[in-house]
mmCIF file of the N, C-alpha and C atoms, coordinates in Angstrom:
data_MODEL
# 
_entry.id   MODEL 
# 
loop_
_atom_site.group_PDB 
_atom_site.id 
_atom_site.type_symbol 
_atom_site.label_atom_id 
_atom_site.label_alt_id 
_atom_site.label_comp_id 
_atom_site.label_asym_id 
_atom_site.label_entity_id 
_atom_site.label_seq_id 
_atom_site.pdbx_PDB_ins_code 
_atom_site.Cartn_x 
_atom_site.Cartn_y 
_atom_site.Cartn_z 
_atom_site.occupancy 
_atom_site.B_iso_or_equiv 
_atom_site.pdbx_formal_charge 
_atom_site.auth_seq_id 
_atom_site.auth_comp_id 
_atom_site.auth_asym_id 
_atom_site.auth_atom_id 
_atom_site.pdbx_PDB_model_num 
ATOM 1   N N  . MET A 1 1  ? -187.196 39.187 116.138 1.00 0.00 ? 1  MET A N  1 
ATOM 2   C CA . MET A 1 1  ? -187.058 40.388 115.334 1.00 0.00 ? 1  MET A CA 1 
ATOM 3   C C  . MET A 1 1  ? -187.590 40.102 113.931 1.00 0.00 ? 1  MET A C  1 
ATOM 4   N N  . THR A 1 2  ? -188.221 41.098 113.343 1.00 0.00 ? 2  THR A N  1 
ATOM 5   C CA . THR A 1 2  ? -188.756 40.930 111.998 1.00 0.00 ? 2  THR A CA 1 
ATOM 6   C C  . THR A 1 2  ? -187.650 41.126 110.971 1.00 0.00 ? 2  THR A C  1 
ATOM 7   N N  . ASP A 1 3  ? -188.003 40.918 109.694 1.00 0.00 ? 3  ASP A N  1 
ATOM 8   C CA . ASP A 1 3  ? -187.022 41.092 108.624 1.00 0.00 ? 3  ASP A CA 1 
ATOM 9   C C  . ASP A 1 3  ? -186.793 42.562 108.283 1.00 0.00 ? 3  ASP A C  1 
ATOM 10  N N  . LYS A 1 4  ? -187.564 43.460 108.892 1.00 0.00 ? 4  LYS A N  1 
ATOM 11  C CA . LYS A 1 4  ? -187.390 44.878 108.620 1.00 0.00 ? 4  LYS A CA 1 
ATOM 12  C C  . LYS A 1 4  ? -186.303 45.430 109.532 1.00 0.00 ? 4  LYS A C  1 
ATOM 13  N N  . VAL A 1 5  ? -185.353 46.126 108.958 1.00 0.00 ? 5  VAL A N  1 
ATOM 14  C CA . VAL A 1 5  ? -184.237 46.688 109.710 1.00 0.00 ? 5  VAL A CA 1 
ATOM 15  C C  . VAL A 1 5  ? -184.706 48.007 110.324 1.00 0.00 ? 5  VAL A C  1 
ATOM 16  N N  . PRO A 1 6  ? -184.594 48.143 111.653 1.00 0.00 ? 6  PRO A N  1 
ATOM 17  C CA . PRO A 1 6  ? -185.075 49.361 112.312 1.00 0.00 ? 6  PRO A CA 1 
ATOM 18  C C  . PRO A 1 6  ? -184.196 50.572 112.020 1.00 0.00 ? 6  PRO A C  1 
ATOM 19  N N  . TYR A 1 7  ? -184.833 51.730 111.923 1.00 0.00 ? 7  TYR A N  1 
ATOM 20  C CA . TYR A 1 7  ? -184.119 52.988 111.764 1.00 0.00 ? 7  TYR A CA 1 
ATOM 21  C C  . TYR A 1 7  ? -183.306 53.212 113.015 1.00 0.00 ? 7  TYR A C  1 
ATOM 22  N N  . PRO A 1 8  ? -182.120 53.676 112.990 1.00 0.00 ? 8  PRO A N  1 
ATOM 23  C CA . PRO A 1 8  ? -181.313 54.237 111.913 1.00 0.00 ? 8  PRO A CA 1 
ATOM 24  C C  . PRO A 1 8  ? -180.332 53.241 111.299 1.00 0.00 ? 8  PRO A C  1 
ATOM 25  N N  . TYR A 1 9  ? -180.575 51.946 111.472 1.00 0.00 ? 9  TYR A N  1 
ATOM 26  C CA . TYR A 1 9  ? -179.670 50.916 110.961 1.00 0.00 ? 9  TYR A CA 1 
ATOM 27  C C  . TYR A 1 9  ? -179.951 50.606 109.490 1.00 0.00 ? 9  TYR A C  1 
ATOM 28  N N  . ALA A 1 10 ? -178.907 50.181 108.788 1.00 0.00 ? 10 ALA A N  1 
ATOM 29  C CA . ALA A 1 10 ? -179.020 49.737 107.400 1.00 0.00 ? 10 ALA A CA 1 
ATOM 30  C C  . ALA A 1 10 ? -178.071 48.559 107.207 1.00 0.00 ? 10 ALA A C  1 
ATOM 31  N N  . ILE A 1 11 ? -178.517 47.579 106.440 1.00 0.00 ? 11 ILE A N  1 
ATOM 32  C CA . ILE A 1 11 ? -177.700 46.402 106.140 1.00 0.00 ? 11 ILE A CA 1 
ATOM 33  C C  . ILE A 1 11 ? -177.317 46.430 104.675 1.00 0.00 ? 11 ILE A C  1 
ATOM 34  N N  . GLU A 1 12 ? -176.030 46.198 104.406 1.00 0.00 ? 12 GLU A N  1 
ATOM 35  C CA . GLU A 1 12 ? -175.534 46.088 103.031 1.00 0.00 ? 12 GLU A CA 1 
ATOM 36  C C  . GLU A 1 12 ? -174.947 44.690 102.864 1.00 0.00 ? 12 GLU A C  1 
ATOM 37  N N  . VAL A 1 13 ? -175.461 43.943 101.903 1.00 0.00 ? 13 VAL A N  1 
ATOM 38  C CA . VAL A 1 13 ? -174.924 42.613 101.596 1.00 0.00 ? 13 VAL A CA 1 
ATOM 39  C C  . VAL A 1 13 ? -174.274 42.702 100.222 1.00 0.00 ? 13 VAL A C  1 
ATOM 40  N N  . SER A 1 14 ? -173.035 42.188 100.114 1.00 0.00 ? 14 SER A N  1 
ATOM 41  C CA . SER A 1 14 ? -172.328 42.258 98.840  1.00 0.00 ? 14 SER A CA 1 
ATOM 42  C C  . SER A 1 14 ? -171.568 40.961 98.577  1.00 0.00 ? 14 SER A C  1 
ATOM 43  N N  . PRO A 1 15 ? -171.388 40.631 97.298  1.00 0.00 ? 15 PRO A N  1 
ATOM 44  C CA . PRO A 1 15 ? -170.645 39.412 96.957  1.00 0.00 ? 15 PRO A CA 1 
ATOM 45  C C  . PRO A 1 15 ? -169.148 39.597 97.202  1.00 0.00 ? 15 PRO A C  1 
ATOM 46  N N  . LEU A 1 16 ? -168.503 38.508 97.544  1.00 0.00 ? 16 LEU A N  1 
ATOM 47  C CA . LEU A 1 16 ? -167.056 38.500 97.728  1.00 0.00 ? 16 LEU A CA 1 
ATOM 48  C C  . LEU A 1 16 ? -166.377 38.000 96.458  1.00 0.00 ? 16 LEU A C  1 
ATOM 49  N N  . PRO A 1 17 ? -165.231 38.573 96.099  1.00 0.00 ? 17 PRO A N  1 
ATOM 50  C CA . PRO A 1 17 ? -164.502 38.058 94.936  1.00 0.00 ? 17 PRO A CA 1 
ATOM 51  C C  . PRO A 1 17 ? -163.907 36.671 95.217  1.00 0.00 ? 17 PRO A C  1 
ATOM 52  N N  . LYS A 1 18 ? -163.477 36.454 96.469  1.00 0.00 ? 18 LYS A N  1 
ATOM 53  C CA . LYS A 1 18 ? -162.947 35.155 96.887  1.00 0.00 ? 18 LYS A CA 1 
ATOM 54  C C  . LYS A 1 18 ? -163.450 34.878 98.286  1.00 0.00 ? 18 LYS A C  1 
ATOM 55  N N  . PRO A 1 19 ? -163.942 33.741 98.617  1.00 0.00 ? 19 PRO A N  1 
ATOM 56  C CA . PRO A 1 19 ? -164.270 32.657 97.702  1.00 0.00 ? 19 PRO A CA 1 
ATOM 57  C C  . PRO A 1 19 ? -165.485 33.027 96.852  1.00 0.00 ? 19 PRO A C  1 
ATOM 58  N N  . GLU A 1 20 ? -165.410 32.678 95.613  1.00 0.00 ? 20 GLU A N  1 
ATOM 59  C CA . GLU A 1 20 ? -166.449 33.007 94.653  1.00 0.00 ? 20 GLU A CA 1 
ATOM 60  C C  . GLU A 1 20 ? -167.782 32.406 95.091  1.00 0.00 ? 20 GLU A C  1 
ATOM 61  N N  . GLY A 1 21 ? -168.852 33.175 94.924  1.00 0.00 ? 21 GLY A N  1 
ATOM 62  C CA . GLY A 1 21 ? -170.186 32.704 95.280  1.00 0.00 ? 21 GLY A CA 1 
ATOM 63  C C  . GLY A 1 21 ? -170.549 32.917 96.744  1.00 0.00 ? 21 GLY A C  1 
ATOM 64  N N  . HIS A 1 22 ? -169.682 33.586 97.500  1.00 0.00 ? 22 HIS A N  1 
ATOM 65  C CA . HIS A 1 22 ? -169.945 33.867 98.902  1.00 0.00 ? 22 HIS A CA 1 
ATOM 66  C C  . HIS A 1 22 ? -170.242 35.355 99.085  1.00 0.00 ? 22 HIS A C  1 
ATOM 67  N N  . PHE A 1 23 ? -170.836 35.678 100.241 1.00 0.00 ? 23 PHE A N  1 
ATOM 68  C CA . PHE A 1 23 ? -171.275 37.051 100.505 1.00 0.00 ? 23 PHE A CA 1 
ATOM 69  C C  . PHE A 1 23 ? -170.784 37.535 101.865 1.00 0.00 ? 23 PHE A C  1 
ATOM 70  N N  . GLN A 1 24 ? -170.701 38.857 102.003 1.00 0.00 ? 24 GLN A N  1 
ATOM 71  C CA . GLN A 1 24 ? -170.372 39.499 103.266 1.00 0.00 ? 24 GLN A CA 1 
ATOM 72  C C  . GLN A 1 24 ? -171.451 40.530 103.560 1.00 0.00 ? 24 GLN A C  1 
ATOM 73  N N  . TRP A 1 25 ? -171.491 41.024 104.786 1.00 0.00 ? 25 TRP A N  1 
ATOM 74  C CA . TRP A 1 25 ? -172.437 42.075 105.141 1.00 0.00 ? 25 TRP A CA 1 
ATOM 75  C C  . TRP A 1 25 ? -171.745 43.190 105.919 1.00 0.00 ? 25 TRP A C  1 
ATOM 76  N N  . ALA A 1 26 ? -172.399 44.341 105.920 1.00 0.00 ? 26 ALA A N  1 
ATOM 77  C CA . ALA A 1 26 ? -171.954 45.480 106.718 1.00 0.00 ? 26 ALA A CA 1 
ATOM 78  C C  . ALA A 1 26 ? -173.198 46.130 107.304 1.00 0.00 ? 26 ALA A C  1 
ATOM 79  N N  . ILE A 1 27 ? -173.074 46.605 108.545 1.00 0.00 ? 27 ILE A N  1 
ATOM 80  C CA . ILE A 1 27 ? -174.173 47.302 109.204 1.00 0.00 ? 27 ILE A CA 1 
ATOM 81  C C  . ILE A 1 27 ? -173.754 48.750 109.384 1.00 0.00 ? 27 ILE A C  1 
ATOM 82  N N  . ARG A 1 28 ? -174.662 49.643 109.020 1.00 0.00 ? 28 ARG A N  1 
ATOM 83  C CA . ARG A 1 28 ? -174.421 51.075 109.192 1.00 0.00 ? 28 ARG A CA 1 
ATOM 84  C C  . ARG A 1 28 ? -175.518 51.650 110.086 1.00 0.00 ? 28 ARG A C  1 
ATOM 85  N N  . ARG A 1 29 ? -175.099 52.584 110.944 1.00 0.00 ? 29 ARG A N  1 
ATOM 86  C CA . ARG A 1 29 ? -176.052 53.319 111.781 1.00 0.00 ? 29 ARG A CA 1 
ATOM 87  C C  . ARG A 1 29 ? -175.906 54.781 111.407 1.00 0.00 ? 29 ARG A C  1 
ATOM 88  N N  . SER A 1 30 ? -176.969 55.344 110.888 1.00 0.00 ? 30 SER A N  1 
ATOM 89  C CA . SER A 1 30 ? -176.961 56.728 110.405 1.00 0.00 ? 30 SER A CA 1 
ATOM 90  C C  . SER A 1 30 ? -175.838 56.950 109.391 1.00 0.00 ? 30 SER A C  1 
ATOM 91  N N  . GLY A 1 31 ? -175.585 55.943 108.561 1.00 0.00 ? 31 GLY A N  1 
ATOM 92  C CA . GLY A 1 31 ? -174.581 56.049 107.509 1.00 0.00 ? 31 GLY A CA 1 
ATOM 93  C C  . GLY A 1 31 ? -173.170 55.680 107.917 1.00 0.00 ? 31 GLY A C  1 
ATOM 94  N N  . LYS A 1 32 ? -172.922 55.516 109.214 1.00 0.00 ? 32 LYS A N  1 
ATOM 95  C CA . LYS A 1 32 ? -171.573 55.211 109.700 1.00 0.00 ? 32 LYS A CA 1 
ATOM 96  C C  . LYS A 1 32 ? -171.431 53.706 109.914 1.00 0.00 ? 32 LYS A C  1 
ATOM 97  N N  . LEU A 1 33 ? -170.354 53.133 109.387 1.00 0.00 ? 33 LEU A N  1 
ATOM 98  C CA . LEU A 1 33 ? -170.097 51.702 109.548 1.00 0.00 ? 33 LEU A CA 1 
ATOM 99  C C  . LEU A 1 33 ? -169.895 51.380 111.019 1.00 0.00 ? 33 LEU A C  1 
ATOM 100 N N  . ILE A 1 34 ? -170.670 50.394 111.527 1.00 0.00 ? 34 ILE A N  1 
ATOM 101 C CA . ILE A 1 34 ? -170.495 49.999 112.930 1.00 0.00 ? 34 ILE A CA 1 
ATOM 102 C C  . ILE A 1 34 ? -170.028 48.553 113.064 1.00 0.00 ? 34 ILE A C  1 
ATOM 103 N N  . GLU A 1 35 ? -170.306 47.717 112.062 1.00 0.00 ? 35 GLU A N  1 
ATOM 104 C CA . GLU A 1 35 ? -169.861 46.325 112.127 1.00 0.00 ? 35 GLU A CA 1 
ATOM 105 C C  . GLU A 1 35 ? -169.857 45.725 110.728 1.00 0.00 ? 35 GLU A C  1 
ATOM 106 N N  . ARG A 1 36 ? -168.930 44.775 110.516 1.00 0.00 ? 36 ARG A N  1 
ATOM 107 C CA . ARG A 1 36 ? -168.806 44.081 109.236 1.00 0.00 ? 36 ARG A CA 1 
ATOM 108 C C  . ARG A 1 36 ? -168.631 42.593 109.523 1.00 0.00 ? 36 ARG A C  1 
ATOM 109 N N  . SER A 1 37 ? -169.107 41.753 108.618 1.00 0.00 ? 37 SER A N  1 
ATOM 110 C CA . SER A 1 37 ? -168.961 40.311 108.833 1.00 0.00 ? 37 SER A CA 1 
ATOM 111 C C  . SER A 1 37 ? -167.481 39.930 108.791 1.00 0.00 ? 37 SER A C  1 
ATOM 112 N N  . ASP A 1 38 ? -167.132 38.954 109.605 1.00 0.00 ? 38 ASP A N  1 
ATOM 113 C CA . ASP A 1 38 ? -165.740 38.524 109.657 1.00 0.00 ? 38 ASP A CA 1 
ATOM 114 C C  . ASP A 1 38 ? -165.516 37.199 108.943 1.00 0.00 ? 38 ASP A C  1 
ATOM 115 N N  . ARG A 1 39 ? -166.569 36.673 108.332 1.00 0.00 ? 39 ARG A N  1 
ATOM 116 C CA . ARG A 1 39 ? -166.424 35.423 107.584 1.00 0.00 ? 39 ARG A CA 1 
ATOM 117 C C  . ARG A 1 39 ? -167.380 35.418 106.391 1.00 0.00 ? 39 ARG A C  1 
ATOM 118 N N  . PRO A 1 40 ? -167.054 34.650 105.369 1.00 0.00 ? 40 PRO A N  1 
ATOM 119 C CA . PRO A 1 40 ? -167.927 34.580 104.195 1.00 0.00 ? 40 PRO A CA 1 
ATOM 120 C C  . PRO A 1 40 ? -169.173 33.741 104.481 1.00 0.00 ? 40 PRO A C  1 
ATOM 121 N N  . HIS A 1 41 ? -170.271 34.099 103.829 1.00 0.00 ? 41 HIS A N  1 
ATOM 122 C CA . HIS A 1 41 ? -171.534 33.360 103.955 1.00 0.00 ? 41 HIS A CA 1 
ATOM 123 C C  . HIS A 1 41 ? -171.866 32.742 102.603 1.00 0.00 ? 41 HIS A C  1 
ATOM 124 N N  . ARG A 1 42 ? -172.415 31.538 102.629 1.00 0.00 ? 42 ARG A N  1 
ATOM 125 C CA . ARG A 1 42 ? -172.642 30.773 101.402 1.00 0.00 ? 42 ARG A CA 1 
ATOM 126 C C  . ARG A 1 42 ? -173.752 31.315 100.509 1.00 0.00 ? 42 ARG A C  1 
ATOM 127 N N  . SER A 1 43 ? -174.637 32.132 101.063 1.00 0.00 ? 43 SER A N  1 
ATOM 128 C CA . SER A 1 43 ? -175.696 32.716 100.243 1.00 0.00 ? 43 SER A CA 1 
ATOM 129 C C  . SER A 1 43 ? -176.001 34.128 100.728 1.00 0.00 ? 43 SER A C  1 
ATOM 130 N N  . GLU A 1 44 ? -176.648 34.884 99.864  1.00 0.00 ? 44 GLU A N  1 
ATOM 131 C CA . GLU A 1 44 ? -177.031 36.244 100.217 1.00 0.00 ? 44 GLU A CA 1 
ATOM 132 C C  . GLU A 1 44 ? -178.030 36.231 101.374 1.00 0.00 ? 44 GLU A C  1 
ATOM 133 N N  . ALA A 1 45 ? -178.937 35.268 101.363 1.00 0.00 ? 45 ALA A N  1 
ATOM 134 C CA . ALA A 1 45 ? -179.943 35.150 102.424 1.00 0.00 ? 45 ALA A CA 1 
ATOM 135 C C  . ALA A 1 45 ? -179.288 34.851 103.773 1.00 0.00 ? 45 ALA A C  1 
ATOM 136 N N  . LYS A 1 46 ? -178.303 33.969 103.796 1.00 0.00 ? 46 LYS A N  1 
ATOM 137 C CA . LYS A 1 46 ? -177.601 33.638 105.047 1.00 0.00 ? 46 LYS A CA 1 
ATOM 138 C C  . LYS A 1 46 ? -176.846 34.864 105.571 1.00 0.00 ? 46 LYS A C  1 
ATOM 139 N N  . ALA A 1 47 ? -176.231 35.616 104.669 1.00 0.00 ? 47 ALA A N  1 
ATOM 140 C CA . ALA A 1 47 ? -175.508 36.816 105.073 1.00 0.00 ? 47 ALA A CA 1 
ATOM 141 C C  . ALA A 1 47 ? -176.475 37.834 105.681 1.00 0.00 ? 47 ALA A C  1 
ATOM 142 N N  . TYR A 1 48 ? -177.638 38.010 105.065 1.00 0.00 ? 48 TYR A N  1 
ATOM 143 C CA . TYR A 1 48 ? -178.630 38.961 105.562 1.00 0.00 ? 48 TYR A CA 1 
ATOM 144 C C  . TYR A 1 48 ? -179.151 38.524 106.930 1.00 0.00 ? 48 TYR A C  1 
ATOM 145 N N  . GLU A 1 49 ? -179.404 37.235 107.079 1.00 0.00 ? 49 GLU A N  1 
ATOM 146 C CA . GLU A 1 49 ? -179.878 36.693 108.355 1.00 0.00 ? 49 GLU A CA 1 
ATOM 147 C C  . GLU A 1 49 ? -178.849 36.945 109.466 1.00 0.00 ? 49 GLU A C  1 
ATOM 148 N N  . SER A 1 50 ? -177.589 36.728 109.160 1.00 0.00 ? 50 SER A N  1 
ATOM 149 C CA . SER A 1 50 ? -176.517 36.964 110.118 1.00 0.00 ? 50 SER A CA 1 
ATOM 150 C C  . SER A 1 50 ? -176.443 38.452 110.484 1.00 0.00 ? 50 SER A C  1 
ATOM 151 N N  . ALA A 1 51 ? -176.625 39.318 109.508 1.00 0.00 ? 51 ALA A N  1 
ATOM 152 C CA . ALA A 1 51 ? -176.594 40.759 109.753 1.00 0.00 ? 51 ALA A CA 1 
ATOM 153 C C  . ALA A 1 51 ? -177.757 41.188 110.645 1.00 0.00 ? 51 ALA A C  1 
ATOM 154 N N  . LEU A 1 52 ? -178.938 40.615 110.433 1.00 0.00 ? 52 LEU A N  1 
ATOM 155 C CA . LEU A 1 52 ? -180.081 40.938 111.285 1.00 0.00 ? 52 LEU A CA 1 
ATOM 156 C C  . LEU A 1 52 ? -179.805 40.558 112.741 1.00 0.00 ? 52 LEU A C  1 
ATOM 157 N N  . GLU A 1 53 ? -179.171 39.423 112.945 1.00 0.00 ? 53 GLU A N  1 
ATOM 158 C CA . GLU A 1 53 ? -178.811 39.002 114.303 1.00 0.00 ? 53 GLU A CA 1 
ATOM 159 C C  . GLU A 1 53 ? -177.829 40.004 114.929 1.00 0.00 ? 53 GLU A C  1 
ATOM 160 N N  . ALA A 1 54 ? -176.903 40.504 114.131 1.00 0.00 ? 54 ALA A N  1 
ATOM 161 C CA . ALA A 1 54 ? -175.930 41.485 114.629 1.00 0.00 ? 54 ALA A CA 1 
ATOM 162 C C  . ALA A 1 54 ? -176.626 42.804 114.970 1.00 0.00 ? 54 ALA A C  1 
ATOM 163 N N  . VAL A 1 55 ? -177.610 43.214 114.180 1.00 0.00 ? 55 VAL A N  1 
ATOM 164 C CA . VAL A 1 55 ? -178.368 44.432 114.478 1.00 0.00 ? 55 VAL A CA 1 
ATOM 165 C C  . VAL A 1 55 ? -179.116 44.249 115.801 1.00 0.00 ? 55 VAL A C  1 
ATOM 166 N N  . GLU A 1 56 ? -179.708 43.085 115.977 1.00 0.00 ? 56 GLU A N  1 
ATOM 167 C CA . GLU A 1 56 ? -180.425 42.800 117.218 1.00 0.00 ? 56 GLU A CA 1 
ATOM 168 C C  . GLU A 1 56 ? -179.488 42.923 118.428 1.00 0.00 ? 56 GLU A C  1 
ATOM 169 N N  . ARG A 1 57 ? -178.274 42.386 118.304 1.00 0.00 ? 57 ARG A N  1 
ATOM 170 C CA . ARG A 1 57 ? -177.287 42.505 119.391 1.00 0.00 ? 57 ARG A CA 1 
ATOM 171 C C  . ARG A 1 57 ? -176.912 43.965 119.626 1.00 0.00 ? 57 ARG A C  1 
ATOM 172 N N  . ALA A 1 58 ? -176.737 44.718 118.550 1.00 0.00 ? 58 ALA A N  1 
ATOM 173 C CA . ALA A 1 58 ? -176.327 46.121 118.660 1.00 0.00 ? 58 ALA A CA 1 
ATOM 174 C C  . ALA A 1 58 ? -177.408 46.982 119.309 1.00 0.00 ? 58 ALA A C  1 
ATOM 175 N N  . MET A 1 59 ? -178.659 46.575 119.196 1.00 0.00 ? 59 MET A N  1 
ATOM 176 C CA . MET A 1 59 ? -179.771 47.353 119.749 1.00 0.00 ? 59 MET A CA 1 
ATOM 177 C C  . MET A 1 59 ? -179.955 47.139 121.245 1.00 0.00 ? 59 MET A C  1 
ATOM 178 N N  . LYS A 1 60 ? -179.375 46.100 121.812 1.00 0.00 ? 60 LYS A N  1 
ATOM 179 C CA . LYS A 1 60 ? -179.533 45.839 123.237 1.00 0.00 ? 60 LYS A CA 1 
ATOM 180 C C  . LYS A 1 60 ? -178.853 46.940 124.040 1.00 0.00 ? 60 LYS A C  1 
ATOM 181 N N  . PRO A 1 61 ? -179.467 47.339 125.160 1.00 0.00 ? 61 PRO A N  1 
ATOM 182 C CA . PRO A 1 61 ? -178.869 48.392 125.995 1.00 0.00 ? 61 PRO A CA 1 
ATOM 183 C C  . PRO A 1 61 ? -177.468 47.999 126.460 1.00 0.00 ? 61 PRO A C  1 
ATOM 184 N N  . GLY A 1 62 ? -176.542 48.914 126.334 1.00 0.00 ? 62 GLY A N  1 
ATOM 185 C CA . GLY A 1 62 ? -175.171 48.676 126.779 1.00 0.00 ? 62 GLY A CA 1 
ATOM 186 C C  . GLY A 1 62 ? -174.384 47.742 125.881 1.00 0.00 ? 62 GLY A C  1 
ATOM 187 N N  . ALA A 1 63 ? -174.898 47.468 124.688 1.00 0.00 ? 63 ALA A N  1 
ATOM 188 C CA . ALA A 1 63 ? -174.222 46.541 123.780 1.00 0.00 ? 63 ALA A CA 1 
ATOM 189 C C  . ALA A 1 63 ? -173.289 47.323 122.868 1.00 0.00 ? 63 ALA A C  1 
ATOM 190 N N  . ASP A 1 64 ? -172.049 47.452 123.275 1.00 0.00 ? 64 ASP A N  1 
ATOM 191 C CA . ASP A 1 64 ? -171.078 48.078 122.395 1.00 0.00 ? 64 ASP A CA 1 
ATOM 192 C C  . ASP A 1 64 ? -170.157 47.016 121.804 1.00 0.00 ? 64 ASP A C  1 
ATOM 193 N N  . GLY A 1 65 ? -170.378 45.748 122.184 1.00 0.00 ? 65 GLY A N  1 
ATOM 194 C CA . GLY A 1 65 ? -169.598 44.658 121.632 1.00 0.00 ? 65 GLY A CA 1 
ATOM 195 C C  . GLY A 1 65 ? -168.140 44.682 122.049 1.00 0.00 ? 65 GLY A C  1 
ATOM 196 N N  . GLY A 1 66 ? -167.797 45.532 123.008 1.00 0.00 ? 66 GLY A N  1 
ATOM 197 C CA . GLY A 1 66 ? -166.407 45.608 123.429 1.00 0.00 ? 66 GLY A CA 1 
ATOM 198 C C  . GLY A 1 66 ? -165.525 46.323 122.428 1.00 0.00 ? 66 GLY A C  1 
ATOM 199 N N  . ARG A 1 67 ? -166.110 46.937 121.432 1.00 0.00 ? 67 ARG A N  1 
ATOM 200 C CA . ARG A 1 67 ? -165.347 47.619 120.386 1.00 0.00 ? 67 ARG A CA 1 
ATOM 201 C C  . ARG A 1 67 ? -165.256 49.101 120.700 1.00 0.00 ? 67 ARG A C  1 
ATOM 202 N N  . ARG A 1 68 ? -164.136 49.692 120.425 1.00 0.00 ? 68 ARG A N  1 
ATOM 203 C CA . ARG A 1 68 ? -163.956 51.138 120.610 1.00 0.00 ? 68 ARG A CA 1 
ATOM 204 C C  . ARG A 1 68 ? -163.134 51.696 119.485 1.00 0.00 ? 68 ARG A C  1 
# 
């Protein structure tokens, strides 16, 4: 997968207050939150990379992640 996030997905990476210097991500599809990181990432780039992998999983046919 390329670094470009496919429509209608969007990735938001934001800093965490604790632990300081770490980042989290959220994935939105058409503006609706569909997944959020469950652990802190040491850099913004690592958080974005992890989010891209999650988007790739979400795009697979029948991939609902067991979430309802």
